[in-house]
NUPAFI-162167 format. One record per residue (C-alpha): residue number from 1; residue in one letter; chain; y, x, z. Coordinates in pm, 1 decimal. Layout:
// NUPAFI-162167
NUM	A	A	Y	X	Z
...
***
This chain:
// NUPAFI-162167
1	X	A	4360.7	-3789.0	2335.1
2	X	A	4424.2	-3626.7	2002.9
3	X	A	4184.3	-3355.1	1888.6
4	X	A	4305.4	-3091.1	1651.4
5	X	A	4055.5	-2955.4	1404.7
6	X	A	4124.5	-2606.7	1276.4
7	X	A	3998.1	-2510.9	937.7
8	X	A	3854.3	-2162.2	935.6
9	X	A	4061.0	-1927.8	732.1
10	X	A	3932.3	-1695.4	462.9
11	X	A	3674.2	-1451.3	586.8
12	X	A	3827.1	-1110.8	624.0
13	X	A	3502.7	-933.1	682.1
14	X	A	3340.6	-896.4	349.4
15	X	A	2989.7	-772.4	291.2
16	X	A	2986.3	-398.0	267.9
17	X	A	2885.1	-246.7	-61.7
18	X	A	2585.1	-12.6	-101.5
19	X	A	2825.9	268.4	-186.5
20	X	A	2997.6	222.4	149.5
21	X	A	2667.3	232.2	334.6
22	X	A	2562.4	541.6	143.2
23	X	A	2888.7	720.9	222.1
24	X	A	2860.3	623.4	587.6
25	X	A	2505.6	759.9	607.4
26	X	A	2607.4	1082.1	435.0
27	X	A	2903.4	1141.5	663.8
28	X	A	2686.7	1046.8	959.9
29	X	A	2440.6	1316.0	858.1
30	X	A	2722.1	1571.7	838.8
31	X	A	2847.8	1474.0	1183.1
32	X	A	2501.5	1492.0	1333.0
33	X	A	2387.1	1817.6	1171.3
34	X	A	2696.0	2037.6	1187.9
35	X	A	2925.6	1879.8	1447.0
36	X	A	2712.6	1712.6	1710.0
37	X	A	2444.1	1985.0	1697.7
38	X	A	2695.1	2271.9	1691.8
39	X	A	2666.9	2336.6	2066.7
40	X	A	2305.3	2230.8	2109.8
41	X	A	2102.2	2510.3	2264.3
42	X	A	1805.8	2571.6	2033.1
43	X	A	1654.9	2914.2	2101.8
44	X	A	1425.9	3057.5	1840.6
45	X	A	1071.8	3028.6	1971.8
46	X	A	841.7	3329.2	1966.5
47	X	A	549.5	3330.1	1730.9
48	X	A	228.8	3174.5	1855.4
49	X	A	-90.3	3372.6	1917.2
50	X	A	-238.6	3233.1	1596.3
51	X	A	29.4	3396.5	1382.8
52	X	A	-83.6	3691.9	1173.6
53	X	A	242.3	3875.3	1242.2
54	X	A	195.7	3845.7	1618.7
55	X	A	-142.6	4013.9	1591.2
56	X	A	-3.6	4324.0	1418.0
57	X	A	137.3	4462.8	1740.7
58	X	A	-129.1	4361.1	1994.0
59	X	A	47.9	4039.1	2090.9
60	X	A	400.7	4185.4	2107.1
61	X	A	466.3	4077.6	1750.4
62	X	A	563.3	3731.0	1873.7
63	X	A	920.4	3862.3	1898.0
64	X	A	920.7	3990.1	1539.1
65	X	A	1162.0	3718.2	1407.9
66	X	A	1411.0	3798.5	1684.3
67	X	A	1388.9	4170.7	1613.4
68	X	A	1439.4	4105.4	1242.1
69	X	A	1754.2	3899.6	1302.7
70	X	A	1896.7	4166.6	1533.5
71	X	A	1820.3	4436.0	1273.9
72	X	A	1997.4	4234.5	1004.3
73	X	A	2295.6	4187.2	1237.4
74	X	A	2311.2	4564.5	1288.8
75	X	A	2310.4	4616.3	913.2
76	X	A	2590.4	4358.3	872.5
77	X	A	2787.3	4544.6	1140.8
78	X	A	2743.8	4869.1	948.5
79	X	A	2850.0	4711.2	615.6
80	X	A	3153.0	4540.5	771.8
81	X	A	3265.6	4860.6	941.8
82	X	A	3209.3	5084.7	640.7
83	X	A	3398.8	4853.3	402.5
84	X	A	3718.9	4856.4	610.3
85	X	A	3991.6	5080.7	471.7
86	X	A	4296.8	5239.2	631.8
87	X	A	4239.8	5073.5	969.9
88	X	A	4215.1	5184.6	1329.7
89	X	A	3885.3	5236.5	1504.7
90	X	A	3921.8	4909.5	1696.6
91	X	A	3989.7	4723.8	1374.3
92	X	A	3687.3	4879.2	1206.6
93	X	A	3472.3	4790.8	1506.8
94	X	A	3582.7	4427.7	1504.7
95	X	A	3543.4	4405.5	1126.3
96	X	A	3171.8	4463.2	1168.5
97	X	A	3126.9	4302.7	1511.3
98	X	A	3248.2	3951.8	1427.3
99	X	A	3016.6	3894.7	1125.2
100	X	A	2725.5	4052.7	1314.0
101	X	A	2791.5	3825.8	1613.3
102	X	A	2763.5	3519.4	1390.1
103	X	A	2422.5	3642.0	1272.0
104	X	A	2299.7	3690.4	1630.3
105	X	A	2417.2	3340.4	1731.2
106	X	A	2165.0	3192.2	1486.8
107	X	A	1897.8	3278.2	1745.6
108	X	A	2032.2	3023.8	1995.4
109	X	A	2278.6	2785.4	1823.1
110	X	A	2222.5	2768.0	1445.5
111	X	A	2493.1	2511.3	1361.2
112	X	A	2754.0	2697.1	1564.7
113	X	A	2665.0	3020.5	1382.9
114	X	A	2759.9	2859.8	1051.8
115	X	A	3106.5	2762.6	1178.2
116	X	A	3154.5	3110.6	1322.1
117	X	A	3067.3	3288.5	999.8
118	X	A	3288.9	3047.4	806.2
119	X	A	3579.0	3125.3	1038.2
120	X	A	3519.4	3501.7	1023.1
121	X	A	3609.9	3520.0	651.0
122	X	A	3977.4	3419.9	672.6
123	X	A	4023.6	3606.9	1000.1
124	X	A	3899.0	3937.3	863.8
125	X	A	4113.4	3917.7	551.1
126	X	A	4420.5	3790.0	732.4
127	X	A	4414.3	4100.1	951.0
128	X	A	4372.4	4324.1	649.9
129	X	A	4006.8	4417.8	698.0
130	X	A	3876.0	4495.7	352.5
131	X	A	4118.6	4434.6	69.7
132	X	A	3889.2	4449.5	-233.5
133	X	A	3770.0	4089.1	-269.8
134	X	A	3878.2	3738.3	-175.8
135	X	A	3804.2	3516.9	19.1
136	X	A	3517.2	3718.0	170.5
137	X	A	3514.9	4079.2	272.2
138	X	A	3195.8	4278.7	221.7
139	X	A	3078.9	4225.2	580.3
140	X	A	3159.4	3854.4	597.9
141	X	A	3007.9	3800.1	249.2
142	X	A	2673.4	3944.0	358.9
143	X	A	2690.1	3770.6	698.5
144	X	A	2757.1	3431.9	536.8
145	X	A	2451.1	3460.6	311.5
146	X	A	2232.5	3565.4	602.8
147	X	A	2357.8	3289.7	832.7
148	X	A	2320.9	3003.0	585.5
149	X	A	1968.3	3122.1	503.7
150	X	A	1859.5	3144.0	869.0
151	X	A	2027.5	2814.5	958.9
152	X	A	1865.9	2649.0	658.7
153	X	A	1525.3	2772.5	771.5
154	X	A	1579.1	2661.7	1130.9
155	X	A	1719.3	2315.3	1052.3
156	X	A	1650.6	2081.3	762.9
157	X	A	1722.7	2053.2	388.2
158	X	A	2008.3	1809.2	452.8
159	X	A	2184.5	2067.8	664.9
160	X	A	2140.0	2326.6	389.6
161	X	A	2308.1	2093.5	141.1
162	X	A	2600.9	2034.5	375.7
163	X	A	2650.6	2407.6	434.0
164	X	A	2672.5	2469.0	60.1
165	X	A	2920.8	2181.3	16.1
166	X	A	3140.6	2315.7	296.4
167	X	A	3119.1	2664.1	146.1
168	X	A	3238.8	2518.8	-185.2
169	X	A	3525.5	2340.6	-13.1
170	X	A	3626.1	2659.1	165.6
171	X	A	3626.0	2853.7	-163.3
172	X	A	3844.8	2596.5	-335.9
173	X	A	4084.3	2581.0	-42.6
174	X	A	4108.5	2958.8	-5.2
175	X	A	4165.5	3027.1	-374.6
176	X	A	4419.3	2747.6	-403.2
177	X	A	4614.5	2836.6	-92.3
178	X	A	4640.6	3210.7	-140.7
179	X	A	4555.7	3380.9	-467.0
180	X	A	4566.8	3758.4	-458.5
181	X	A	4587.0	4001.0	-744.9
182	X	A	4234.4	4130.6	-691.7
183	X	A	3923.7	3938.9	-793.2
184	X	A	3763.9	3644.6	-618.7
185	X	A	3402.2	3652.9	-501.8
186	X	A	3382.8	3275.2	-459.6
187	X	A	3163.4	3225.0	-767.6
188	X	A	2906.1	3489.4	-665.3
189	X	A	2899.0	3340.9	-314.8
190	X	A	2838.0	2989.2	-441.6
191	X	A	2567.3	3102.2	-682.5
192	X	A	2375.3	3328.7	-445.1
193	X	A	2402.7	3091.8	-147.7
194	X	A	2295.3	2801.8	-367.7
195	X	A	1986.1	2990.6	-483.7
196	X	A	1897.6	3092.0	-127.7
197	X	A	1940.8	2741.6	8.1
198	X	A	1738.9	2599.9	-279.6
199	X	A	1454.6	2838.2	-197.9
200	X	A	1480.1	2740.8	169.1
201	X	A	1465.9	2372.1	76.1
202	X	A	1158.0	2429.1	-138.4
203	X	A	999.3	2613.2	154.4
204	X	A	1070.9	2315.2	381.6
205	X	A	922.0	2073.7	130.0
206	X	A	611.5	2288.1	86.3
207	X	A	564.1	2326.5	461.4
208	X	A	601.4	1953.2	523.2
209	X	A	356.6	1880.9	242.9
210	X	A	104.2	2121.8	395.1
211	X	A	147.4	1960.7	736.6
212	X	A	94.5	1615.3	589.0
213	X	A	-213.0	1731.0	401.4
214	X	A	-351.1	1895.1	716.4
215	X	A	-287.5	1577.4	915.3
216	X	A	-453.2	1365.6	647.2
217	X	A	-751.1	1599.0	640.6
218	X	A	-781.4	1579.4	1018.2
219	X	A	-771.9	1201.0	1011.8
220	X	A	-1018.7	1193.2	723.9
221	X	A	-1255.6	1428.8	904.8
222	X	A	-1240.6	1218.2	1221.1
223	X	A	-1303.6	900.0	1026.9
224	X	A	-1586.0	1063.6	833.6
225	X	A	-1750.4	1182.9	1154.1
226	X	A	-1711.5	839.9	1307.7
227	X	A	-1859.5	671.3	1001.8
228	X	A	-2145.2	920.0	996.6
229	X	A	-2214.9	853.7	1362.8
230	X	A	-2225.1	478.5	1304.5
231	X	A	-2453.6	521.3	1004.4
232	X	A	-2690.8	738.2	1204.5
233	X	A	-2700.7	490.3	1488.4
234	X	A	-2763.8	207.7	1242.6
235	X	A	-3049.4	401.0	1085.2
236	X	A	-3202.5	466.8	1425.8
237	X	A	-3170.9	98.3	1516.6
238	X	A	-3348.8	-2.9	1195.5
239	X	A	-3631.3	240.5	1251.5
240	X	A	-3681.4	140.3	1614.5
241	X	A	-3686.1	-227.3	1523.6
242	X	A	-4054.2	-216.6	1432.1
243	X	A	-4139.7	-35.7	1754.9
244	X	A	-3957.4	-281.2	1979.6
245	X	A	-4071.0	-582.6	1778.0
246	X	A	-4431.7	-470.4	1810.2
247	X	A	-4409.8	-451.3	2188.0
248	X	A	-4235.0	-787.3	2216.0
249	X	A	-4499.7	-947.3	1992.6
250	X	A	-4775.2	-804.3	2210.2
251	X	A	-4607.0	-944.3	2520.6
252	X	A	-4579.7	-1290.6	2363.7
253	X	A	-4942.3	-1292.8	2247.6
254	X	A	-5076.0	-1166.7	2580.1
255	X	A	-4871.8	-1422.7	2771.5
256	X	A	-5008.1	-1703.3	2553.0
257	X	A	-5370.5	-1589.8	2581.4
258	X	A	-5369.7	-1502.1	2952.1
259	X	A	-5422.4	-1858.3	3089.4
260	X	A	-5738.8	-1896.1	2882.2
261	X	A	-5892.7	-1587.1	3036.7
262	X	A	-5872.6	-1727.8	3388.2
263	X	A	-6094.3	-2016.3	3493.4
264	X	A	-5894.1	-2304.7	3632.4
265	X	A	-5561.0	-2121.6	3660.9
266	X	A	-5307.0	-2279.0	3894.8
267	X	A	-5018.2	-2464.3	3733.4
268	X	A	-4767.1	-2213.8	3869.0
269	X	A	-4946.2	-1930.3	3686.4
270	X	A	-4961.4	-2126.5	3360.6
271	X	A	-4590.1	-2202.9	3386.1
272	X	A	-4513.0	-1835.1	3452.4
273	X	A	-4699.1	-1727.1	3139.9
274	X	A	-4525.2	-1996.2	2935.9
275	X	A	-4189.5	-1866.4	3057.6
276	X	A	-4286.1	-1507.6	2973.7
277	X	A	-4390.3	-1608.7	2622.1
278	X	A	-4073.6	-1810.1	2562.8
279	X	A	-3853.8	-1520.2	2676.2
280	X	A	-4045.9	-1274.0	2460.6
281	X	A	-4013.0	-1495.1	2152.4
282	X	A	-3640.1	-1546.9	2221.4
283	X	A	-3586.8	-1172.9	2261.3
284	X	A	-3776.2	-1106.1	1937.5
285	X	A	-3558.7	-1361.2	1755.5
286	X	A	-3238.5	-1202.6	1885.9
287	X	A	-3365.7	-859.6	1789.2
288	X	A	-3419.8	-969.6	1430.7
289	X	A	-3076.5	-1129.1	1427.1
290	X	A	-2912.9	-804.3	1542.0
291	X	A	-3104.8	-610.2	1281.2
292	X	A	-2971.6	-845.3	1015.7
293	X	A	-2616.4	-756.4	1119.7
294	X	A	-2661.9	-379.7	1101.3
295	X	A	-2881.1	-387.2	791.9
296	X	A	-2719.5	-291.1	464.0
297	X	A	-2730.0	-524.0	166.1
298	X	A	-2965.8	-297.2	-23.3
299	X	A	-3186.2	-219.9	275.8
300	X	A	-3555.5	-291.6	242.1
301	X	A	-3786.6	-289.6	538.4
302	X	A	-4060.1	-26.8	506.0
303	X	A	-4409.1	-153.3	430.1
304	X	A	-4584.7	134.0	607.5
305	X	A	-4573.0	176.5	986.1
306	X	A	-4320.8	417.4	1130.8
307	X	A	-4442.2	781.0	1137.0
308	X	A	-4551.9	961.6	1452.3
309	X	A	-4642.5	1315.9	1549.9
310	X	A	-4987.5	1257.9	1403.5
311	X	A	-4821.6	1252.1	1059.9
312	X	A	-4667.0	1597.6	1097.9
313	X	A	-4947.9	1761.7	900.3
314	X	A	-4870.5	1543.0	599.6
315	X	A	-4501.1	1623.1	633.7
316	X	A	-4565.7	1997.6	645.9
317	X	A	-4797.8	1972.8	344.7
318	X	A	-4522.1	1804.1	142.6
319	X	A	-4272.6	2067.2	249.9
320	X	A	-4506.2	2350.1	150.9
321	X	A	-4531.3	2201.6	-198.8
322	X	A	-4156.2	2262.2	-239.8
323	X	A	-4210.0	2635.0	-178.2
324	X	A	-4113.9	2656.4	189.6
325	X	A	-4346.9	2864.6	401.6
326	X	A	-4388.1	2675.8	727.2
327	X	A	-4633.3	2709.0	1012.2
328	X	A	-4704.0	2478.5	1304.2
329	X	A	-4785.9	2566.4	1662.5
330	X	A	-4891.6	2309.1	1920.7
331	X	A	-4920.2	2389.9	2289.5
332	X	A	-5014.3	2184.7	2590.9
333	X	A	-5243.5	1886.0	2630.3
334	X	A	-5188.2	1658.5	2332.8
335	X	A	-5145.0	1301.1	2446.2
336	X	A	-5012.8	976.2	2313.0
337	X	A	-4641.1	924.8	2377.7
338	X	A	-4417.7	617.5	2360.1
339	X	A	-4357.1	508.2	2000.5
340	X	A	-3983.4	575.6	2026.2
341	X	A	-4043.2	934.8	2132.7
342	X	A	-4304.4	984.4	1860.0
343	X	A	-4074.9	846.5	1591.2
344	X	A	-3771.6	1045.9	1706.4
345	X	A	-3973.1	1368.4	1728.3
346	X	A	-4102.6	1320.5	1374.9
347	X	A	-3755.2	1249.3	1235.4
348	X	A	-3606.2	1551.3	1412.4
349	X	A	-3866.4	1786.0	1263.2
350	X	A	-3822.9	1621.2	923.1
351	X	A	-3444.8	1666.7	927.2
352	X	A	-3469.7	2024.5	1055.0
353	X	A	-3702.0	2120.5	769.1
354	X	A	-3474.7	1942.2	520.0
355	X	A	-3182.0	2148.7	648.7
356	X	A	-3389.0	2463.5	598.4
357	X	A	-3457.2	2369.8	237.3
358	X	A	-3087.6	2301.0	170.9
359	X	A	-2915.7	2576.2	367.1
360	X	A	-3175.3	2857.5	373.2
361	X	A	-3360.2	2857.1	40.8
362	X	A	-3645.6	3105.4	28.1
363	X	A	-3668.6	3133.1	406.7
364	X	A	-3976.2	3068.7	618.5
365	X	A	-3990.6	2819.4	904.7
366	X	A	-4194.6	2758.5	1216.8
367	X	A	-4244.0	2429.3	1400.6
368	X	A	-4342.3	2440.7	1766.2
369	X	A	-4455.3	2125.5	1946.9
370	X	A	-4499.9	2162.1	2322.9
371	X	A	-4659.8	1888.6	2532.9
372	X	A	-4527.7	1973.5	2877.5
373	X	A	-4517.4	1792.6	3206.7
374	X	A	-4247.7	1530.6	3195.2
375	X	A	-4180.3	1526.0	2823.4
376	X	A	-4208.4	1678.8	2480.5
377	X	A	-4054.0	2002.2	2357.0
378	X	A	-3970.1	2072.8	1992.2
379	X	A	-3849.3	2397.2	1836.6
380	X	A	-3783.5	2450.2	1466.8
381	X	A	-3684.1	2802.1	1362.6
382	X	A	-3610.5	2931.6	1014.3
383	X	A	-3524.9	3278.7	889.8
384	X	A	-3225.5	3381.0	676.8
385	X	A	-3196.8	3270.5	316.7
386	X	A	-3367.5	3486.5	58.7
387	X	A	-3369.1	3495.3	-318.0
388	X	A	-3111.4	3409.2	-581.5
389	X	A	-3072.8	3041.3	-497.2
390	X	A	-2742.9	2971.7	-325.1
391	X	A	-2745.9	2761.4	-9.6
392	X	A	-2624.5	2406.8	-48.0
393	X	A	-2311.3	2323.4	152.4
394	X	A	-2355.1	2051.9	411.2
395	X	A	-2137.2	1828.0	623.9
396	X	A	-2341.9	1850.2	941.8
397	X	A	-2472.0	1492.1	922.9
398	X	A	-2828.6	1602.9	990.8
399	X	A	-2736.7	1766.7	1319.8
400	X	A	-2538.7	1456.0	1414.4
401	X	A	-2840.4	1234.1	1354.5
402	X	A	-3064.7	1459.8	1561.4
403	X	A	-2820.3	1461.2	1851.2
404	X	A	-2799.9	1082.5	1840.4
405	X	A	-3177.1	1048.2	1862.3
406	X	A	-3196.0	1295.0	2149.3
407	X	A	-2908.5	1127.8	2335.4
408	X	A	-3074.2	788.4	2293.7
409	X	A	-3378.8	921.5	2482.0
410	X	A	-3166.7	1105.0	2744.7
411	X	A	-3293.6	1438.4	2617.7
412	X	A	-3135.3	1775.5	2554.1
413	X	A	-3074.3	1966.1	2232.6
414	X	A	-2936.9	2304.4	2129.1
415	X	A	-2869.5	2417.2	1774.1
416	X	A	-2719.7	2741.5	1648.3
417	X	A	-2757.2	3055.2	1446.1
418	X	A	-2983.0	3336.5	1563.2
419	X	A	-2853.2	3692.2	1615.7
420	X	A	-3100.1	3831.4	1364.0
421	X	A	-3018.6	3561.1	1111.4
422	X	A	-3155.5	3217.1	1058.9
423	X	A	-3119.6	2899.9	1258.5
424	X	A	-3286.1	2745.5	1561.7
425	X	A	-3310.4	2386.6	1682.5
426	X	A	-3458.0	2327.6	2028.4
427	X	A	-3512.7	1977.2	2166.7
428	X	A	-3659.3	1833.0	2484.5
429	X	A	-3743.5	1463.9	2501.0
430	X	A	-3818.2	1346.7	2855.6
431	X	A	-4102.0	1101.3	2913.6
432	X	A	-4149.6	947.4	3259.0
433	X	A	-4509.1	971.0	3383.5
434	X	A	-4554.5	595.8	3384.4
435	X	A	-4477.9	583.3	3011.8
436	X	A	-4732.3	849.9	2920.9
437	X	A	-5065.1	711.3	2809.4
438	X	A	-5389.1	897.6	2787.1
***
């Protein structure tokens, strides 16, 4: 059996040049913007409640853009009718109605409005409506400028460029096909429409830039808040390390010493204490390992023990040396609380007073510590800023840290400005009765 091998002929399909691809994309944009979208229903949306214009008329200002377009269409109707000479009443009516109709159509179908206003120009002059200029009568001239401006605002810069190009092509075709004795207004149309569309394009670019900046700021703010939250949680974990490590060390030591305090303990009891000690040591090792992960490179463990409510007097004395007038009020039966509650309460008061120094210079402050049944209440109040020193702007990290500490202890917290001026922070840290020690 004889097999015939065919040699492939020369390739007819050659690689397309970049110029071809560019021309295809350009023509595709024209087809999409002004042909495909010509009959797309795109009603002009009313203004939102946040718009300043909408608030001028008690909420009814949301229809202000629609009313403006209708008013402009009425003016175009007047100009088109008034500029018609030696014509019947019906002719004068249509001379203003057709350009005005194209303006109104921009409210629902912007691309179609451009084709309508472009078609109105030759129709009005062909029927003898306005014989002073060519190729646009006074009414169609004004309507064309209004329509291309509104369509440019409602669409995109690419559409604005295509409308100007088609306007140029129409001017060249009209002047070449039929040249009258009176003057042409093609040059003024091209210049004015070009300036208007350029301004519209710049407005689009500026608006898109503002939207991008706003989006970037939103993302940055979210990331900053998230980073701040993680930093606060890391700081709390570092501070509580000593508290938890102390308790685990006590458990390990007590478990190791317990068998020696009982005469002839049974083997089961000795084995139980050995297991308790081994678990406590393992937990302490894992705790240190976790702390090493969250600890910064430049972090140094504090030499002094973590502060408690007993150290509040020293804190207030240091704050008074900076010029802040602060008083302390303690109510209820003072008792020893769990170390985590003591540490968190101290840090909350410390941060609240620091916020007073930064944001309310010259103000006075009051710290209230309430030992109540079931927990601990804290209230830090400061008055309004006084004096010539300007408050320091803040990012709200202090409040975030306080909320994290309160949430860790399943407590509650409120923070806000007072009606008479100043700021108040109120916190409740619950303490179960079994955790309270006398």
